[in-house]
C-alpha positions in Angstrom: 23.4 -50.6 -112.7 24.9 -50.8 -115.8 22.1 -50.2 -118.0 21.6 -46.6 -116.5 24.4 -44.1 -116.3 24.7 -40.5 -115.7 25.4 -38.1 -117.9 26.3 -34.3 -117.8 22.8 -33.4 -118.9 20.6 -36.3 -117.8 21.0 -40.0 -118.3 22.1 -42.8 -120.7 20.4 -45.9 -120.8 21.6 -49.4 -122.5 18.9 -51.2 -123.6 18.3 -54.4 -124.8 15.3 -54.3 -127.3 12.9 -57.3 -128.8 10.7 -55.8 -131.4 7.3 -57.4 -132.6 6.2 -58.6 -129.3 2.7 -59.1 -128.2 2.7 -55.7 -125.9 5.3 -53.1 -125.3 6.8 -53.8 -121.4 10.1 -53.6 -119.5 10.8 -57.5 -119.0 14.2 -57.2 -116.7 18.0 -57.4 -117.3 19.4 -58.6 -119.8 23.3 -59.2 -119.3 24.3 -55.5 -118.6 21.4 -54.0 -120.5 17.5 -53.5 -119.7 15.5 -55.6 -121.7 12.5 -53.9 -123.2 9.9 -55.9 -125.4 8.2 -53.7 -128.1 4.6 -54.1 -130.0 6.0 -52.2 -132.8 7.8 -54.0 -135.7 11.4 -53.3 -136.7 10.2 -51.7 -140.0 10.8 -48.0 -141.3 11.8 -46.8 -137.7 8.9 -48.1 -136.0 10.2 -49.7 -133.2 12.5 -46.8 -132.7 9.9 -44.4 -132.2 7.8 -46.8 -130.1 10.9 -47.0 -128.1 11.3 -43.3 -127.5 7.2 -42.9 -126.7 7.5 -45.6 -124.1 10.3 -44.5 -122.4 8.8 -40.8 -122.6 5.4 -41.9 -120.9 7.0 -44.2 -118.5 9.5 -41.7 -117.2 7.0 -38.8 -117.4 8.4 -36.5 -119.8 8.3 -35.3 -123.2 9.2 -37.5 -126.3 11.5 -34.4 -127.4 13.4 -35.3 -124.2 14.3 -38.8 -125.3 17.1 -39.1 -127.9 18.5 -42.5 -129.7 22.1 -42.3 -129.3 23.2 -45.4 -130.7 21.9 -48.2 -132.2 19.6 -47.6 -135.2 19.2 -50.9 -136.5 20.6 -52.8 -133.8 18.6 -54.7 -131.1 21.4 -53.2 -128.3 20.6 -49.4 -128.1 21.9 -46.2 -126.1 19.1 -43.7 -125.3 19.7 -40.3 -123.9 17.2 -38.7 -121.4 17.6 -35.1 -121.0 17.2 -33.4 -117.6 16.5 -36.5 -115.7 18.4 -38.1 -112.4 18.9 -41.7 -112.2 16.9 -42.6 -109.3 14.1 -41.3 -110.7 14.5 -42.9 -114.0 15.2 -46.3 -112.3 12.5 -46.3 -110.3 9.9 -45.6 -112.9 11.2 -48.1 -115.6 12.8 -50.8 -113.1 11.7 -50.6 -109.7 12.3 -53.9 -108.7 15.9 -53.8 -109.1 17.5 -51.6 -105.9 19.6 -48.3 -106.8 23.2 -48.4 -106.0 
């Protein structure tokens, strides 16, 4: 899984974001990134806030454990999830894709 990498203190996700969608959802793979549609508009950081909230809820952790590493104003983002394991995150965000 090129979109999901283990790090020293959790995992790093490589994401392709589509803001301004009708609803917030994981779509599937987009090249080497996991594509997520966000209902929030790409204005004043609203999409980034919505992304962090969505990932935290989907994985079952607090928002404080999710942080934007890069891509503040880009569709391509890297997000860190603290204290998480890759298999658990992969199962919750993209269960159709087999780990390994």
